Phi, psi and omega in degrees: 000136182231149173236113180236136179217131177256128187283055183289333183297323182263349186300314180300320180294314180297317180296323180296315178295318179301310183290323180297314180296315181297318180294320180297314179297317183296318181295318178300315183288328176297314178299316180297318182290325176297317178299313182294323180299313180294315181301312184289326178294316177297318180296320181295318181289311184290330182258005178058047180245109178292329179296319181289326176294318177297321179294326177295320177296321178299317179295323178296326178293333177294325177297315178299315183294323180292324175298320177298318179300314181299318179294315181298316181291323178297317179292321181292336183275356179297144180290159177299147177222184184298320182281336181228072185295340180262010177091189186235022187301330184291343178296333176292325177295323177299318178298319179295322178296317178298318179297320179297323178292319178298316180297317180297313182295322177298313179297321180298319178298318178296317181296316181296315180296320180294319180297321178299319183285339180280337181304146183308129177090340185292320185291346181290339182271354183286142179273157178277119182287158180271178183292331180301321179294323179296315180294320180296323179295319179295315178300319181296316181301311181296315183295316183289325177292323176295319178296322179301308183293322177300316181287319180299315181301315181284329177295320177290325181298318181255004179054058182252116178293320181293320179292323176295321177298320179294325177299317179293331175295321176298317181293324178297325177291324177296317176300319179299319179291327175298316178298319178296320180298314179297316181295316180295316179297317179295319179297321180289339177268358177104012180234073185298336182291343180299329178303311183288323178297316178297322179296324178294322177295317178299322178305319178296318178298318182294320178299318180298315179297319179298318180295316181299318179295316180299313182297317180297318180294319180295317179302322182284342183267347185249032178054050178290137180286163177291164176290162185299325181296316179296317179295323178295322179292323177294319178298315180297320178297321179294316184284354175295334178285117184296342181272355175271118183274340180177172177245117180275331181203137173220115178234137178231154173211144180264125180239100187068239176251019179244164181240137175245138186232133170245121187228133173242121180245154178253130177229171179304124183293346181274355181292150176287166178301320180297318180295315179297321179297318180297321179295315180299319180295319180294318179298315179301311184295324179295316180294316181299322181290322183278340184230085183297340179284346180283121183265328185217133179231131173245118180248118178252137183252128176245151173289135182293136178278147177053038179277129182263000000 
């Protein structure tokens, strides 16, 4: 006897809140990045700062990445249909993968350009940047760090991998601006090569963030099981029911940002079909209430062995 329930009743409401929050965050960051892109581009041109122009391009790439996030989350929030009975959550992972690639390529561009400038003799041709570039770098650092925390808080709230990836893109831009600030300050003090050295360090941070985002998205796409702590909590929730004699099987898998559970419980073999069904239903409802991330639960009932 099995009790299976798909939380379709609450899915539209949850998806609506998920998409609403993601869109609001994305629109705020798009406006912020457009402003910073224009500010840094003007500062770079007027103050003769190649580092600030590169930073402006980095901010412009954030606009592109946020648009990808919005598209990915919109597709992932679609309700289940005949062709996709388990939903579309993995499309958000696809968006996160694209973002990791954008982040990697952006960082690679910064690293290559910095390496060229570090080569002997290259830094001698660099111009000394003006104060406007220095001020723009400070504004960028403060703004991008604020965008990072704003996005992270909401990404954790709705458990969005793509939104979290976008948050790290904001932080990578903040790191880039820190490098630009150090480089501009160093250049104004007579050490123009500091700009490129700082950019190489930033390149390492960006690569690390890109790898973490990529790994997290891949784990969610290959039916990775939940962590041991979550499975232990599901087991404990199941065993709270005094009529459950044991757990014969517990399997979990992560599908996008949702969890699917296959559970086999042991009950008194003398119970009627109706009684066993009621126990399975109660176990299902208890787990669903305690674990909102669980989208689908299959509860199978076995007769308890050696029951006295």
